[in-house]
C-alpha positions as CSV (number, residue, x, y, z in Angstrom):
1,M,153.3,76.8,93.5
2,P,154.3,77.4,89.9
3,S,155.7,80.8,89.3
4,I,153.1,83.4,88.4
5,Q,153.4,87.0,87.2
6,G,150.4,88.2,89.2
7,R,148.5,89.4,86.2
8,T,145.5,91.6,86.8
9,R,141.9,90.9,86.0
10,E,142.1,93.3,83.1
11,Q,145.1,91.5,81.7
12,L,143.5,88.1,82.2
13,R,140.2,89.2,80.6
14,Q,142.0,90.6,77.5
15,H,144.1,87.4,77.1
16,I,140.9,85.4,77.3
17,G,139.3,87.7,74.7
18,Y,142.2,87.2,72.3
19,A,141.9,83.5,72.8
20,L,138.2,83.7,71.9
21,G,138.8,86.1,69.0
22,A,136.3,88.3,70.7
23,V,138.0,91.5,71.8
24,Y,139.5,94.6,70.3
25,V,141.5,96.9,72.6
26,S,141.9,100.6,71.7
27,T,141.8,104.2,72.9
28,T,139.1,106.8,72.2
29,K,139.8,110.0,70.4
30,S,141.3,112.7,72.6
31,S,138.3,115.0,71.9
32,G,134.8,114.9,70.7
33,G,133.3,112.0,72.7
34,T,130.1,112.4,74.8
35,T,128.5,110.5,77.6
36,G,126.6,108.4,75.0
37,Q,129.2,108.1,72.3
38,L,132.9,107.3,71.8
39,L,135.1,108.3,68.8
40,D,138.0,106.2,67.6
41,E,140.4,107.0,64.8
42,T,142.0,103.5,64.8
43,L,139.0,101.3,64.7
44,V,138.9,99.8,61.2
45,L,136.7,96.8,61.7
46,G,133.8,96.8,59.2
47,G,131.6,99.6,58.1
48,A,128.5,101.4,59.3
49,D,126.3,99.4,61.8
50,T,128.8,96.6,62.1
51,Q,129.5,97.3,65.8
52,I,125.8,97.2,66.9
53,G,125.2,94.7,69.7
54,K,128.8,94.6,70.9
55,W,129.9,95.6,74.4
56,V,132.2,98.4,75.3
57,R,134.3,98.1,78.5
58,F,136.1,101.3,79.6
59,T,139.5,100.6,81.2
60,S,140.8,104.0,82.2
61,G,139.7,107.5,83.1
62,S,136.5,108.5,84.9
63,N,134.4,105.8,83.3
64,D,136.9,103.0,84.2
65,G,135.0,99.7,84.8
66,D,131.8,100.8,83.1
67,T,130.3,98.3,80.6
68,R,127.9,99.5,77.9
69,R,126.1,98.0,74.9
70,V,126.6,99.5,71.4
71,T,123.3,100.6,69.8
72,D,124.6,102.3,66.7
73,S,127.9,102.7,64.8
74,S,129.1,104.8,61.9
75,I,132.3,105.8,60.1
76,T,133.0,109.3,58.8
77,S,136.4,110.5,57.5
78,N,138.1,107.4,59.1
79,V,136.6,108.1,62.5
80,S,134.3,105.5,64.0
81,T,131.5,106.7,66.2
82,L,130.0,104.2,68.6
83,T,126.7,105.1,70.3
84,F,126.0,103.1,73.4
85,M,123.5,102.8,76.3
86,P,123.1,103.5,79.1
87,L,125.0,106.8,79.3
88,V,128.2,107.1,81.3
89,D,128.9,109.9,83.7
90,V,131.8,111.7,81.9
91,A,132.4,112.3,78.2
92,T,134.6,109.6,76.6
93,A,137.7,111.4,75.5
94,G,141.2,109.8,75.7
95,E,140.1,106.7,77.5
96,T,141.2,103.1,76.8
97,Y,138.5,100.6,76.2
98,E,137.7,97.1,75.1
99,L,135.2,96.2,72.3
100,W,133.7,92.8,72.8
101,E,131.8,90.7,70.3
102,G,129.7,87.7,71.3
103,Y,130.7,87.9,75.0
104,S,130.0,90.4,77.7
105,P,133.2,91.4,79.5
106,D,131.1,91.3,82.8
107,V,130.4,87.6,82.1
108,I,134.1,87.0,81.4
109,D,134.9,88.5,84.7
110,E,132.5,86.0,86.3
111,F,134.1,83.1,84.5
112,I,137.5,84.3,85.8
113,N,136.2,84.1,89.4
114,Q,134.4,80.8,88.8
115,S,137.8,79.4,87.7
116,I,139.4,80.6,90.9
117,I,136.5,79.1,93.0
118,S,137.0,75.7,91.2
119,A,140.6,75.7,92.2
120,T,140.0,76.5,95.9
121,G,141.0,73.6,98.1
122,Q,143.6,72.5,95.6
123,V,145.8,75.6,95.6
124,Y,146.4,78.2,98.2
125,D,148.0,81.6,98.4
126,P,151.1,80.9,100.6
127,I,151.3,82.6,104.0
128,E,153.7,82.7,106.9
129,N,152.1,84.3,110.0
130,V,153.8,85.3,113.2
131,E,150.9,86.9,115.1
132,L,150.7,84.3,117.8
133,H,152.9,83.8,120.8
134,G,152.9,81.2,123.5
135,D,153.1,82.2,127.2
136,G,153.6,78.8,128.8
137,K,150.0,78.5,129.9
138,Q,147.7,79.1,126.9
139,L,146.6,75.9,125.0
140,R,144.1,77.5,122.5
141,F,145.0,80.2,120.0
142,D,142.7,82.1,117.6
143,I,143.8,81.3,114.0
144,P,144.2,84.6,112.1
145,S,141.3,85.2,109.7
146,N,143.5,85.1,106.6
147,I,144.6,81.5,107.1
148,S,142.5,78.7,105.6
149,M,145.1,75.9,105.7
150,I,148.1,75.1,107.9
151,S,150.8,72.7,106.8
152,K,153.3,73.4,109.6
153,V,153.6,75.0,113.0
154,E,157.0,76.3,114.1
155,Y,158.2,78.0,117.2
156,R,161.1,80.5,117.7
157,D,163.7,78.6,119.7
158,K,166.4,81.3,119.7
159,V,166.6,85.0,118.7
160,A,169.0,87.8,119.5
161,S,167.1,90.2,121.8
162,T,167.3,92.6,124.7
163,R,164.7,93.5,127.2
164,I,163.8,97.2,127.2
165,H,161.3,97.1,130.1
166,A,159.8,94.2,132.0
167,C,156.7,96.3,133.0
168,D,157.2,95.2,136.6
169,T,157.4,98.7,137.9
170,T,155.1,101.7,137.3
171,F,156.2,104.4,134.9
172,D,157.2,107.5,136.9
173,E,159.7,109.5,134.9
174,V,157.1,112.1,134.1
175,T,154.1,113.3,136.1
176,T,151.2,110.9,135.7
177,P,148.6,112.7,133.5
178,T,145.1,113.5,134.7
179,G,142.8,110.6,134.2
180,F,145.6,108.0,134.3
181,T,145.8,105.4,137.2
182,L,148.9,103.1,137.2
183,S,149.2,99.9,139.0
184,L,150.9,96.5,138.8
185,D,148.8,93.5,138.1
186,T,150.1,90.2,139.6
187,K,147.2,88.1,138.1
188,D,146.7,89.3,134.5
189,K,150.1,89.1,133.0
190,K,152.1,87.4,130.3
191,Q,155.7,87.3,131.6
192,G,157.3,87.4,135.0
193,T,155.4,88.2,138.1
194,Q,153.3,91.2,137.0
195,S,152.2,93.5,134.2
196,L,151.7,97.3,134.1
197,K,148.0,98.3,134.2
198,I,146.9,101.7,133.1
199,A,143.3,102.7,133.8
200,F,141.8,105.7,132.0
201,A,139.1,107.9,133.5
202,V,137.4,111.2,132.6
203,G,140.2,113.7,131.8
204,A,142.5,111.3,130.1
205,S,143.1,113.4,127.0
206,A,144.5,112.4,123.6
207,G,148.2,113.0,123.4
208,A,148.8,112.4,127.1
209,F,151.6,109.9,127.9
210,I,153.5,108.1,130.6
211,A,157.3,107.4,130.6
212,D,159.9,105.6,132.6
213,S,163.7,105.8,132.7
214,I,165.8,102.8,132.1
215,T,169.5,102.0,132.2
216,A,170.7,103.2,128.8
217,I,170.9,100.4,126.2
218,D,172.1,100.1,122.6
219,I,169.4,98.6,120.4
220,S,171.0,99.7,117.1
221,A,171.6,96.1,116.2
222,Y,167.9,95.2,116.4
223,D,165.1,95.9,114.0
224,T,161.8,95.1,115.8
225,I,160.1,95.9,119.0
226,E,157.9,93.2,120.6
227,M,155.5,93.6,123.5
228,W,152.3,92.4,124.9
229,V,149.2,94.6,125.0
230,K,145.6,94.1,126.3
231,V,142.7,96.6,126.2
232,T,139.3,96.3,127.9
233,G,136.4,98.7,128.0
234,I,136.2,99.1,124.2
235,S,133.4,97.7,121.9
236,S,135.6,97.2,118.8
237,A,139.3,96.9,118.0
238,L,141.6,99.8,118.6
239,V,142.8,101.3,115.3
240,A,146.5,101.0,114.7
241,G,148.2,104.1,116.2
242,N,145.6,104.7,118.9
243,L,148.4,103.8,121.3
244,K,152.0,104.7,120.6
245,L,155.3,103.4,122.1
246,H,158.1,106.0,122.3
247,L,161.8,105.4,122.9
248,D,164.4,108.1,123.4
249,D,168.0,108.7,124.7
250,G,166.6,111.5,127.0
251,T,163.2,111.7,128.6
252,V,160.4,110.7,126.2
253,T,158.4,113.8,125.2
254,A,155.9,112.2,122.7
255,D,156.1,115.4,120.6
256,G,157.7,114.0,117.4
257,N,161.2,114.5,118.6
258,D,161.8,111.0,120.2
259,K,164.2,108.6,118.6
260,E,161.4,106.2,118.0
261,S,157.6,106.7,117.9
262,L,155.9,103.4,117.0
263,N,152.2,102.8,116.3
264,L,150.9,99.8,118.1
265,P,148.9,97.7,115.7
266,A,145.1,97.1,115.9
267,I,144.2,95.6,119.3
268,S,141.1,93.4,119.7
269,P,139.0,93.9,122.8
270,D,139.8,92.0,126.0
271,T,142.5,89.9,124.3
272,W,146.2,89.8,125.0
273,T,147.9,90.7,121.7
274,F,151.6,90.2,120.9
275,A,152.5,93.4,119.1
276,R,155.5,93.6,116.7
277,M,156.6,96.9,115.3
278,S,159.6,97.7,113.0
279,L,162.1,100.3,114.4
280,G,162.1,103.4,112.2
281,N,165.7,104.5,112.8
282,P,167.6,101.7,114.6
283,E,171.0,103.2,113.6
284,S,170.3,106.2,116.0
285,D,169.1,104.0,118.8
286,T,172.5,103.6,120.5
287,A,171.6,104.8,124.0
288,I,167.9,104.4,124.7
289,A,167.2,105.6,128.2
290,S,163.5,106.3,128.3
291,V,160.4,104.4,127.2
292,G,156.9,105.8,127.0
293,L,153.3,104.9,126.1
294,E,151.1,107.6,124.5
295,H,147.3,107.8,124.7
296,D,147.2,109.1,121.1
297,A,143.5,109.0,120.7
298,D,140.9,109.7,123.4
299,L,139.7,106.2,124.2
300,G,137.1,107.4,126.6
301,A,136.6,106.7,130.3
302,D,136.5,103.2,131.8
303,V,139.2,101.9,129.4
304,T,142.0,99.9,130.8
305,V,145.3,99.0,129.1
306,W,147.8,96.3,130.2
307,I,151.4,96.1,128.8
308,D,154.1,93.6,129.4
309,D,157.6,92.5,128.4
310,I,158.9,95.2,125.9
311,R,161.8,93.8,123.9
312,A,164.0,94.6,121.0
313,V,164.8,91.7,118.6
314,A,166.8,91.1,115.5
315,N,164.5,89.2,113.2
316,D,167.1,87.6,111.0
317,T,168.8,85.8,113.9
318,A,165.7,83.8,114.6
319,E,166.1,80.0,114.7
320,W,162.8,78.0,114.2
321,V,161.9,74.5,115.3
322,T,159.1,72.5,113.8
323,L,156.4,71.4,116.2
324,D,155.7,67.7,115.7
325,R,152.3,67.3,114.0
326,R,151.1,65.0,116.8
327,N,151.4,67.9,119.2
328,W,148.8,70.3,117.6
329,K,145.4,70.1,116.0
330,I,142.7,72.4,114.6
331,D,139.3,73.0,116.0
332,K,137.5,74.0,112.8
333,E,134.3,75.2,114.4
334,A,136.1,77.6,116.7
335,R,138.9,78.3,114.2
336,D,141.4,77.5,117.0
337,L,144.9,76.1,117.0
338,I,145.1,73.7,120.0
339,L,148.4,72.5,121.5
340,M,148.6,69.0,122.9
341,R,150.4,68.5,126.2
342,D,153.8,67.8,124.8
343,G,153.4,70.6,122.2
344,H,152.5,73.1,124.9
345,K,155.6,72.0,126.9
346,A,157.9,72.3,123.9
347,L,156.7,75.7,122.8
348,G,156.6,77.4,126.2
349,Y,157.1,81.1,126.0
350,S,157.9,81.4,122.3
351,L,156.8,83.2,119.1
352,I,154.7,80.9,116.9
353,K,155.0,80.7,113.1
354,L,152.0,79.3,111.2
355,I,153.0,78.1,107.7
356,G,150.0,77.6,105.4
357,G,147.9,79.4,103.0
358,D,144.7,81.4,102.3
359,K,142.0,80.7,99.9
360,P,142.9,82.5,96.6
361,A,141.1,85.8,96.5
362,L,138.5,86.5,93.9
363,L,139.2,89.4,91.5
364,T,136.8,92.2,92.4
365,S,138.4,95.0,90.3
366,D,140.5,95.3,87.1
367,S,143.6,96.1,89.1
368,T,143.3,93.1,91.4
369,A,146.1,90.5,90.7
370,T,145.6,86.8,90.7
371,E,147.2,84.6,93.4
372,I,147.0,81.4,91.4
373,P,148.6,80.4,88.0
374,E,147.3,82.5,85.1
375,D,147.4,79.7,82.6
376,Y,144.8,77.8,84.5
377,I,142.5,80.7,84.9
378,I,142.8,81.6,81.2
379,A,142.2,78.1,79.9
380,S,139.3,77.4,82.3
381,A,137.6,80.8,81.6
382,V,137.9,80.3,77.8
383,A,136.4,76.8,78.1
384,Q,133.5,78.1,80.1
385,A,132.9,81.0,77.6
386,L,133.0,78.7,74.6
387,L,130.6,76.2,76.3
388,A,128.2,79.0,77.3
389,G,128.1,80.2,73.7
390,S,127.5,76.9,72.1
391,G,124.4,74.9,71.4
392,G,123.5,71.6,69.7
393,P,125.1,70.6,66.4
394,S,122.7,72.7,64.4
395,T,123.4,75.8,66.5
396,D,127.2,75.4,66.9
397,P,128.6,76.2,63.5
398,D,131.9,77.4,65.0
399,S,132.4,74.1,66.9
400,K,132.5,75.9,70.2
401,R,131.9,72.7,72.1
402,Q,134.9,71.0,70.5
403,L,137.0,74.0,71.2
404,S,135.7,74.1,74.8
405,A,136.9,70.5,75.3
406,Y,140.3,71.5,74.1
407,W,140.6,74.4,76.5
408,T,139.2,72.2,79.3
409,T,142.0,69.8,78.7
410,Q,144.5,72.7,78.9
411,A,143.0,73.8,82.2
412,E,143.3,70.3,83.6
413,R,146.9,70.1,82.5
414,S,147.6,73.3,84.4
415,R,145.7,72.1,87.4
416,R,148.0,69.1,87.6
417,S,150.9,71.5,87.9
418,F,149.5,72.8,91.2
419,P,151.9,71.9,94.1
420,M,150.9,68.7,95.8
421,L,149.4,69.5,99.2
422,V,151.0,67.1,101.7
423,N,150.1,66.9,105.4
424,V,147.8,69.9,105.1
425,R,145.2,70.6,107.7
426,S,142.3,72.8,106.6
427,V,140.9,75.5,108.9
428,D,137.7,76.3,107.0
């Protein structure tokens, strides 16, 4: 994709306004404004009544984002007073604003989004996603919701790592808390012969935890913890931090004094999730001897958690292999990535990287930044605005249709600079 600056909707709108010769950007007087008037000491455009019918768009302060129509204007002692309707909530003192003539800023915002929509399918916001992990058995994977196109599937062939706990024994370093029942599950697992199953019942209080001692290991050369997690008995996804993983060089205490206290990410119901968490202080993790899982929020009775294969990895050491395109496909209706037989065999028990993109986001606020080239958005929106403001030859004295054709050509030139999408498979 061509290099972009990520300009905001406000910056784009003002650029479009300058191209149209339709906007004046200024700041209201620091005192004296009301909820129905603004005062400006720098506005020198015309005389009394010349601002009637224009639009005011406030761009800072308590009225940020409000658009109002000017109903009266006057000038006294070099101070312009603009009366507008409807009223705003807070007096207009010391606020930046835009004054638009001939075009409503709300309509310009819509033209900006229409330009983004028209580019959808031809340009994407680049994404690399590593949320999925193969287990040697699974053939279908839910494609993350923020991916609309996949150009390449890779799998992690090698990475420097060390296992912290295989979860093939119950955690017994501390007394099992009330309401916790621990067991080993030989059927529902992701690695090895079993996983650790923790069932919660009445009395399983928030803040309770289990822990297990391990042979001391140095994980100071690693930066990420990876593990499998599954939760049943919940109606919606767990919030990040509802479960916490603790690591310490003594017995885990889960009281804020452990070497590492890591929030597990959001976990969807009844689905194995491959969780990845960045270590907070790896330089101090030279002799980790205890691992613990904290029930940080009271999840309620009849909730069960499985965990498996807790590892420390060094991200930058990863070596990735591209999966042949013949060995994977997309089920658009289900939004699933499907591995073919040879792809399943090649991937095995490996982290998956999806390389692709998301549909460019629409700009819903003035602070939202664009994800596609600004020059295309500006040219396209200017062309739309000029065309909307034109009529036939007798009602188009400013030749807006001719100008619109010029800006349409500029937009098409910019569109041709979009990166060529080769071997792309769309998800939706």
